[in-house]
N, C-alpha and C positions, 0 to 999 in steps of 0.2 A: 504494500500500500504506500502511495506517495505521501509526502508531508502535507500537500494541499488537500488530498482526499481525506487524510486523517483529521485535519483541522475542521473540515466542513461536514463530516458525517460520522455516524455511529455505526460501528460494525457489530452485528449480532451473530453470535456463534451458537448454533444449535447442536446439541450433542445428546444422543440417546444412551442412557445408562441402564443396564440390566440389574434389577434387584437380586436376581439369582441366575444361576446357569440353567435353571429349568425353563424351557420354552413355554410352559403353561402359565407362568407368572406374568403379570402385566409389566410393561416397560414404563419407566418414569421419564418424562420429557423435561430436560433442564435447559434453560436459556441463560446465556452469559452475555452481558453487554459490556463492550470495551470502548472507551472514548479516548482518543489521542488528542493532545493539545500541542500546538507548535509554539515555540518561544515568542513568536510575534503577538500571541494573544495574552501573554503574561505581562501584568503591569510592572513597570520598573521605575515609576515615579516615586520619589522620596522627598518629602519636605522636612524642613527643620523641626516643624511641629510634631512630625511622626516619631522623632527620636529625641523627645524632650526629657527622658528619664535617665538618671545616672544610678548605676548599681554599685553600692558601697558594701555589698556583702563580702564575706570572707572567701567565697568561691570565685568563679569567673568574673572578671571585672570589666568595666566599660573600656572600649577601644576608641581611639580617636576617629572622628567621622571621616577624615581623609583616608584612613586605612580601610575602613569598612567600604567606602565607595570605590576605592581602587580595587579591592578584592572582588567586589561585585562586578565591576566592569571587565575584569579578566577571567571571571569564572566560566563564562560560556565559551569563549575562544581565547585561550591564554596567549597573549602577545602574538597573534597571527599564526599560531601553530596549527589551527584548524580543529582543535579539540580542547576540552576543559582539562584543567590540571588534575581533576579527579579521574580522568580517563587515561592519561598518558603513563607510559612506563617509567618507573623510577630508575631504570637503567638508561633512559634516553638522554640526549644532549640537553633538552630543555630543562628537565628536572635536575640534571647534574649541575647546571648553572645556578639553579635555585638554591640547592643545599650548600654549594660552595660560597655563594654570596652571603647566605645566612651565617655561616661560620666566620667569614671574613669580617662581616659587620660586627659580630659579637666580639671577635678578637680586638678590633679597633676600639670598640666602645669601652671594654674593660681592660685594655692594654694587656692582653693575654699573650705571654711569650710562647715560643715553640717548644718550651720545656713541658707544656701541657697539651693534652689531647682534648678536643672539644667534641662531645658526643651528643647526638640527638636520639633519645631513647623513648620507649613506651612503658606503660605500666604506672605512670604517675610517680611522684616522689615516694609514695608508699612502697613501691617495689624496691626502692633503694634501701629501705630499712633492712632488707635481707641481702641485697647485693653488696652493701658496704662490708659487713663482716665476712661474707663469703669470698670476697676478693682480697681482703686485707688481713685476714686472720686465719690461723689454723684452729681446729676445734678446742685445743687446750690453751690458746692465747687469751689474754685479757685485754679489754679496751675500756676506756673511761667514758662515761656518759654524764653530762650535766642536764638534768631534767627541769625545765622551766615552764612546762605546759603539756597539753594533751599530745602534741605531735612528737615531742622528744620522749615522752613517756612511752608512746607506741614504738618508737625506734629502739628504745632500750629493751622493751619486752621481746621484740622480734629478734634482736641480737642474741638473746639467751638460747635460741635454737641452734646457733652456729658457732658460738665462742663462749667465753666466760666474762661477760661484761661486768664492770665495776660501776656501781652507782656512786659517782664521785660527789654528787650533791643533788638534792631535790627540794623544791619549794612547795611540794604538794601539801604539806601540813599547814602552810600559810595561804593555801588556795591559789598558788601560783601568782603571787603579787610582787615578787622581788627577785633579785639576783645577789647572791653572796659575794663579798669581795673576793677577787680571784685567788689571793694568797691564802684564803681560808678554805678553799676547796681541796678536799682530800683526794689527790690524784694517785693512782697506782704507779710506782716507779717502773714497772714492767709493761705498762700499757702500750699497745701498738698504735693507738690513736686516741684523740680526745674529740668527742662528738658533741656538737651543740645544734640547737635550732635557733637560727639568728633572729627570728621574729615569730612568735607564737600567734597565729591568727585568731585562735579561740580565746585565749587568756590575755593576749595583748602585751606580753613581755618581750622587749626587744633589747638585744645587746647593742650598746652604743660603741663599744670597742670590744676586742676579742681576747680571750685568755690564751696563754701559751702553754703547751705541754711541758711539764717539768722534766720528763724523760727526753733527753736530747735526740734520741732516735725515733721518738714518736712524732706524729703529725696531727695537725688540726683539721677537722672535717666540719662542714656546716651544711645543714638543710636551710637554704635561703629562699624557699618557695615564695614567701609572702613579701620579701623586700628585695628580691633579685633585680638588679639594674635600676633600683630606685635611688641609689646614691653610689658614689665611688667606693670601690673596695680594692684593696691590695691583694690580688689573687695569689701573688708569690708567697704570702704568709700561710697558705692553705695547701694541704695535700690533695684535697677533694672538695669541690663545691657542687651541690646538686640542687635542682629547683624545678618544680612544675611551672610550665610557661604561663598558665592561665591567670596568675595573680597580677603580673605586670608586663609581660612581653608578648602576649598573643593569646589565641584561643586555647582551650584545653585540648589535649591529645598528644602533646610532646613533653618530654622531660629533658632538661639540659644537664649534662654532667661535665665538669671541667676537672680533669684528673692529671696529676703529674705523671709523666710518661714512665718514670722508673718504678711506679707502683703497679704497672700493668704486667700481666703474665704470671701472677702468683695466686690465682684463684684455687680454692679447695677443689679436689676432684669431683665432689658432688654438685658443684655449681652448675645450674642449668645454663645452656649455651646462651640464652637470651639475657642472663644476668651477668655474664662474663664481660667485663669492660674491654678486655683485649679483643674479643670477638668483634665488637663494634668499632673499636679503634682501627683494627686491621682492615675493616670493610668500609671505612669512612661513613659509618652510621647507615649503611645500606645492606646489612646482612639479610634483612627481610624488607618487605614493603613498608615504608614509613608513612606516618599520618600526614601525607603531603598537603591535601587540599585545605585542611582545617588549621594547620599550625605552622609548619616550616615555611610554607609558601606565602603566608600573610606578611606583607611588607612591613 
């Protein structure tokens, strides 16, 4: 059926279904109606009044109008490619340019050196609660966790499945309303890393500066989902930063991880391939089909 015919008519498909293989039973007549609509019949007019609301919730946040309109204009025919970005291969030259530009822009914005690998992952920041200990610890290793709210509490509990995390400090007894002076936090001298949530979206506790691991061979890790790219950060002070994109840098669907390259390749044998940072670094975040249309491609 041509597009013109589909837009002007309704196709009725009649199909006879037998209720039983027995010829003595009656047949039931089923009618299915399908209506096709061409893009020309879809309204694309948007006024400022239509987008007069701002979402300040802790989940997906408001995107700039210019970004929304640009994404809309490129959704049907991405930059003259003849197809939507939702339809094109993630191995093609068009999407290769998209993901390379996304990484380049992020490196420039945060001054990320080549000592770090920038990864575009799936599973949300929550998946990183397991990925972190699986990639950076052996089962008998310990790691320090500072718990200042719901998300860091969840990350600490998840780590218990894959290593022996140490609760360096928790403000749960104070209903997550403060952060202890860093020199009073009881870090384990053998900890592989020190994990924090830079800003707790539910309880509202944010680190204005960051603690240092007392173990010289340890590294600082941060879940920065809710304040990622909202202010300058010295990436070189961290071994790993991870963040869900939806709070500040785009729609939901992609998780960004910035990991020091020397930390790659040490995952536990039980680590699922999709949680192994080296897998994604080696494949430039294209080990499997990425969430292209909703996240990485949004300018």
